[in-house]
C-alpha positions in Angstrom: 0.0 0.0 0.0 1.0 3.6 -0.4 1.0 5.9 2.6 2.0 9.5 3.5 3.7 10.4 6.7 2.1 13.7 7.9 3.3 15.7 10.8 0.9 17.1 13.4 1.6 20.7 12.2 0.9 19.7 8.5 -2.3 18.0 9.4 -3.4 20.9 11.7 -2.8 23.3 8.8 -4.5 21.3 6.1 -7.6 22.7 4.5 -10.4 22.2 2.0 -10.2 24.3 -1.1 -12.3 24.8 -4.2 -10.6 24.5 -7.6 -12.5 25.2 -10.9 -9.7 23.4 -12.8 -10.1 20.3 -10.7 -13.8 20.3 -11.5 -13.0 20.7 -15.2 -10.5 17.8 -15.0 -13.0 15.6 -13.3 -15.5 16.5 -16.0 -13.0 15.6 -18.7 -12.3 12.3 -17.0 -16.0 11.5 -16.8 -16.5 12.4 -20.5 -13.6 10.3 -21.6 -14.9 7.4 -19.5 -18.3 7.8 -20.9 -20.1 6.0 -18.1 -22.2 7.4 -15.3 -22.3 6.6 -11.5 -25.8 7.9 -10.9 -28.8 9.1 -12.8 -27.9 12.8 -12.6 -24.5 12.1 -14.1 -26.1 10.0 -16.8 -28.3 13.0 -17.8 -25.3 15.2 -17.9 -23.4 12.8 -20.1 -26.4 12.4 -22.4 -26.3 16.2 -22.9 -22.6 16.8 -23.4 -21.0 13.5 -24.5 -21.9 13.9 -28.2 -20.3 17.3 -28.5 -17.2 16.1 -26.7 -16.8 13.2 -29.0 -17.4 15.5 -32.0 -14.7 17.8 -30.7 -12.1 15.0 -30.4 -13.1 13.6 -33.8 -12.1 16.9 -35.3 -8.8 17.0 -33.5 -7.2 13.5 -33.7 -3.9 14.6 -32.0 -5.8 16.0 -28.9 -7.8 12.7 -28.8 -4.6 10.7 -28.8 -3.2 13.0 -26.1 -6.2 12.5 -23.8 -6.0 8.8 -24.2 -2.4 8.8 -23.2 -2.7 11.3 -20.4 -5.5 9.4 -18.6 -3.5 6.3 -17.9 -5.0 3.1 -16.4 -3.1 3.6 -13.1 -1.7 7.1 -13.3 -2.7 10.4 -14.8 0.0 12.4 -16.6 1.2 14.7 -13.9 1.1 17.9 -15.9 -2.7 17.3 -16.5 -3.4 17.5 -12.8 -1.4 20.4 -11.3 -1.7 20.8 -7.5 -4.0 23.7 -6.6 -2.4 26.7 -5.0 -4.6 26.5 -2.0 -6.1 30.0 -2.4 -9.7 28.8 -3.0 -10.7 28.2 0.6 -14.3 27.3 1.0 -14.8 30.0 3.7 -13.2 32.7 1.5 -15.2 32.6 -1.8 -13.7 35.8 -3.1 -10.3 34.2 -3.2 -11.2 31.2 -5.3 -8.8 31.2 -8.3 -10.3 31.7 -11.7 -10.0 28.9 -14.3 -7.8 31.2 -16.4 -5.3 31.6 -13.5 -5.2 27.8 -13.0 -4.9 27.1 -16.7 -2.0 29.6 -17.0 0.1 27.3 -14.9 -0.7 24.3 -17.0 0.1 26.2 -20.3 3.6 27.1 -18.9 4.6 23.4 -18.6 7.5 22.6 -20.9 6.6 20.2 -23.7 9.5 17.9 -22.8 8.1 17.6 -19.3 4.6 16.8 -20.7 6.1 14.1 -22.9 8.0 12.6 -19.9 4.7 12.6 -17.9 2.9 10.9 -20.7 5.5 8.2 -20.8 4.8 7.5 -17.2 1.0 7.5 -17.6 1.5 5.0 -20.5 3.3 2.7 -18.1 6.7 3.2 -19.7 5.5 2.3 -23.2 7.0 4.5 -26.0 5.0 7.6 -27.0 3.1 7.4 -30.3 5.0 9.3 -33.0 2.5 12.2 -33.2 3.0 12.9 -29.5 6.7 12.7 -29.7 6.8 15.3 -32.4 4.3 17.7 -31.0 5.6 20.8 -29.2 2.3 22.2 -28.0 0.9 19.4 -25.8 0.3 21.6 -22.6 -1.5 24.2 -24.7 -3.7 21.6 -26.4 -4.5 20.1 -23.0 -5.4 23.5 -21.5 -7.5 24.4 -24.5 -9.5 21.2 -24.2 -10.1 21.7 -20.4 -11.2 25.3 -21.2 -13.7 23.9 -23.7 -15.0 21.3 -21.1 -15.4 24.1 -18.5 -17.2 26.4 -20.9 -19.5 23.9 -22.5 -20.1 21.3 -19.8 -19.3 22.7 -16.3 -19.8 26.5 -16.2 -23.6 26.3 -16.8 -23.9 24.1 -13.6 -21.2 25.8 -11.6 -23.3 27.7 -9.0 -25.2 24.5 -8.1 -22.0 22.4 -8.1 -20.3 24.9 -5.9 -23.1 24.6 -3.4 -22.7 20.8 -3.4 -19.0 21.2 -2.8 -19.6 23.6 0.1 -22.2 21.2 1.6 -19.7 18.3 1.4 -17.0 20.4 3.2 -19.5 21.3 5.9 -20.3 17.6 6.4 -16.6 16.7 6.5 -16.0 19.5 9.0 -18.8 18.1 11.2 -17.2 14.6 11.0 -13.9 16.1 12.0 -15.3 17.8 15.1 -17.0 14.6 16.2 -14.5 11.9 15.4 -11.2 13.6 14.4 -9.3 13.0 11.2 -9.9 9.3 11.2 -13.6 9.9 10.8 -13.3 12.8 8.3 -10.9 10.8 6.0 -12.4 7.4 6.3 -14.7 7.4 3.2 -13.1 10.3 1.3 -11.6 8.1 -1.5 -11.2 4.3 -2.0 -8.3 2.9 -0.2 -7.7 5.9 2.0 -7.7 5.7 5.8 -5.9 7.1 8.8 -3.4 4.5 10.2 -2.3 6.4 13.2 1.3 7.2 14.2 1.3 10.1 11.7 0.5 7.8 8.8 -2.2 8.2 6.2 -2.9 5.3 3.8 -3.5 7.1 0.6 -3.9 4.2 -1.8 -4.0 0.4 -1.9 -1.4 0.4 -4.7 2.2 -0.3 -3.7 3.8 3.2 -3.9 6.8 4.4 -1.9 5.9 6.4 1.2 6.0 10.2 1.0 6.9 12.6 3.8 4.7 15.7 4.4 6.6 17.3 7.2 8.5 20.6 7.8 7.6 24.2 7.6 6.9 24.2 3.8 4.5 21.2 3.7 0.9 21.9 2.9 -1.9 19.3 2.6 -5.0 20.2 0.6 -8.4 18.4 0.2 -10.2 19.3 -3.0 -13.8 18.1 -3.5 -15.3 17.7 -7.0 -18.8 16.7 -7.9 -18.1 14.1 -10.6 -17.2 10.7 -9.2 -13.5 11.1 -9.8 -10.4 11.0 -7.5 -6.7 11.5 -7.9 -3.6 12.7 -6.0 -1.1 15.4 -6.9 1.9 17.0 -5.4 4.7 19.3 -6.4 8.0 20.6 -5.0 9.3 24.2 -5.4 13.1 24.1 -5.0 14.3 26.4 -2.2 16.6 28.3 -4.6 13.7 29.3 -6.8 11.5 32.3 -6.3 7.8 32.0 -5.4 5.2 32.0 -8.2 1.4 31.7 -8.5 0.7 31.5 -4.8 3.7 29.5 -3.8 6.5 30.7 -1.6 10.1 29.5 -1.8 10.5 25.9 -0.4 6.7 25.3 -0.3 5.7 21.7 -0.9 2.0 21.2 -1.6 0.1 17.9 -1.8 -3.5 17.4 -2.7 -6.2 14.8 -2.4 -8.9 15.4 -5.0 -12.0 13.4 -4.0 -15.7 13.0 -5.0 -18.3 14.8 -3.0 -20.6 12.5 -1.0 -22.8 10.6 -3.4 -25.9 11.5 -1.4 -25.1 15.2 -1.6 -24.1 15.1 -5.3 -27.3 13.2 -6.3 -29.5 15.3 -4.1 -28.0 18.5 -5.5 -29.1 17.5 -9.0 -32.5 16.0 -8.1 -35.3 17.9 -9.8 -38.4 19.2 -7.9 -41.6 17.7 -9.3 -43.8 20.3 -10.8 -46.9 19.3 -8.8 -45.0 19.3 -5.5 -43.6 22.7 -6.3 -47.1 24.0 -7.0 -48.4 22.5 -3.7 -45.7 23.6 -1.3 -43.9 26.4 -3.3 -40.7 25.6 -5.3 -38.3 26.6 -2.5 -40.0 24.6 0.2 -40.5 21.7 -2.1 -36.8 21.8 -2.8 -36.0 21.4 0.9 -38.3 18.4 1.1 -36.7 16.8 -1.9 -33.2 17.2 -0.4 -34.2 15.5 2.8 -34.2 12.1 1.3 -31.1 11.7 3.4 -30.7 13.5 6.7 -29.1 17.0 6.5 -28.4 19.9 8.8 -29.7 23.4 8.3 -26.2 24.5 7.2 -26.1 21.9 4.5 -29.5 22.8 3.3 -28.4 26.4 3.0 -25.4 25.4 1.0 -27.4 23.1 -1.3 -30.3 25.4 -2.0 -28.6 28.7 -2.1 -31.4 30.1 0.1 -30.7 32.2 3.2 -30.6 30.7 6.7 -33.8 32.5 7.7 -35.7 31.2 4.6 -34.5 27.6 5.2 -35.5 27.8 8.8 -39.0 28.9 7.9 -39.4 26.1 5.4 -38.3 23.6 8.0 -40.7 24.9 10.6 -43.7 24.6 8.1 -42.6 21.1 7.1 -42.2 20.1 10.8 -45.6 21.5 11.7 -47.1 19.5 8.8 -45.3 16.4 10.1 -43.7 15.8 6.7 -40.2 15.9 8.3 -38.7 15.1 11.7 -35.4 16.1 13.4 -32.9 14.4 15.6 -29.7 15.6 17.3 -26.4 13.9 16.4 -23.6 15.3 18.5 -23.6 19.0 18.1 -25.7 18.9 14.9 -29.5 18.7 14.4 -30.4 16.7 11.3 -33.7 16.9 9.5 -35.2 13.9 7.6 -38.4 13.0 5.8 -41.1 11.2 7.9 -43.2 8.4 6.6 -45.8 11.0 5.6 -43.1 12.9 3.7 -42.0 9.8 1.9 -45.6 9.0 0.9 -45.9 12.5 -0.5 -42.7 12.2 -2.4 -43.7 8.7 -3.6 -47.0 10.1 -5.0 -45.0 12.5 -7.2 -42.8 9.8 -8.7 -45.3 7.1 -8.9 -43.6 5.1 -6.1 
């Protein structure tokens, strides 16, 4: 198995960040895979997969590049740069733009990109067109920009709320059970081993050390069901660039948002239910197919705390939902009556 040794200071300073580029990369990986993990993702693929395939059919070199970059066991490193860490969930104004993140990818030397592709291909020789091309990073960035514009940006406000809700859930887990609880189901094969060790994958990789003043650990949620690792090292003798100081070493775990949150965030509100309860209140009832806190509902709906609170009171008074305390949190859930009402809308 592969594991990282993480000092107490590094773990204490770790944080969740939002990365538009990571969301675009996850979208690219899902489009390239062409299969869905839940009905909402299937609908998204049905909408955008034909245009993606048409785009690659018209650009065979980029199609070859993508197939090589998304290796069976390892992505080409230049394709998945480590976020700067500026996009803290609690500081929305600091979230880097896609252009800022893509600029770093475009600056990758072509020779470095070719070396990374050789690794992602498992050491097999690069196909001739990729060996001869001198614009591989630019092509990759252009394709990611296209995926963002065509298939991610129209959904970004909602996706961002899902990401924020996931971080709130992780933070609650952290407060109740520590890092062992918060990391347990973040990505397959990852778990806290104790003694400063985090199992990061079940594959047999050499251990990595995340210790010292320059070590930073980032957790990056994305809404597609995709996960990967990234890290980079800035040599001490080089100046800081793009949010990195001299000697700073950043590692990131990109992980999929909780399936229940991601699916609920995309679940439509039945028209008849919206007419009966009002669209905003009906949205709250739809989201409570799995228990959620008020804070999560605020993040997922985009409504204010006061509005969500009023909707919850009406639904409680109507006995369509109940509530229970779990640790410091109060979770709301649909009652049997609420389930009957939802079932009537879907024919269940």
